[in-house]
C-alpha angles and dihedrals in degrees: 000000000000123000089250092049093046092050093046090052093046092050093045091052092045087056090050093241127148118219088252093053092045089051091055092048092052098035092249135119124255086247092056091050089050092050092051092048094047093047092241089125138006129232119239119253093263091054091048087054090051092050091048093049094047096046094041096238134116123262087235088061093050091049093050095247091124137020089215108092092205103036143070128258118323117246089235091059094046109085112226116221123217130198088252114076092195090055090049089053091047092051092048092050091045091056090051095045121107115265092249092059092046090052090051089052091049090054092048090049091052089052091050092048090049092051090050091056092050094055113104113252116232106232119189116218 
């Protein structure tokens, strides 16, 4: 089930609606509601807006762009760009790396930070 489908089903059930009743509210068939909820098909943007308005949530929430039903995109899901394209690529790959590799990198980073602290500071007198 897609994020959109899962959230549509959850919201419909929270509003105590059957698929048939939801279909009547939105001018759809029970089968169309089922297909949206199962991820077999996707509603068009106008229908997503209607779902969001009726259920009192944002379209971003329905689409899985935020975990906050009433807000906009989460900072965590919004990729931050740097002035360094190679750093952007590294960060993208880091997010997609297996947890074991990310943990190895954390350990290496801690070692590097520790070595930095041990370097003598040049103090001018």
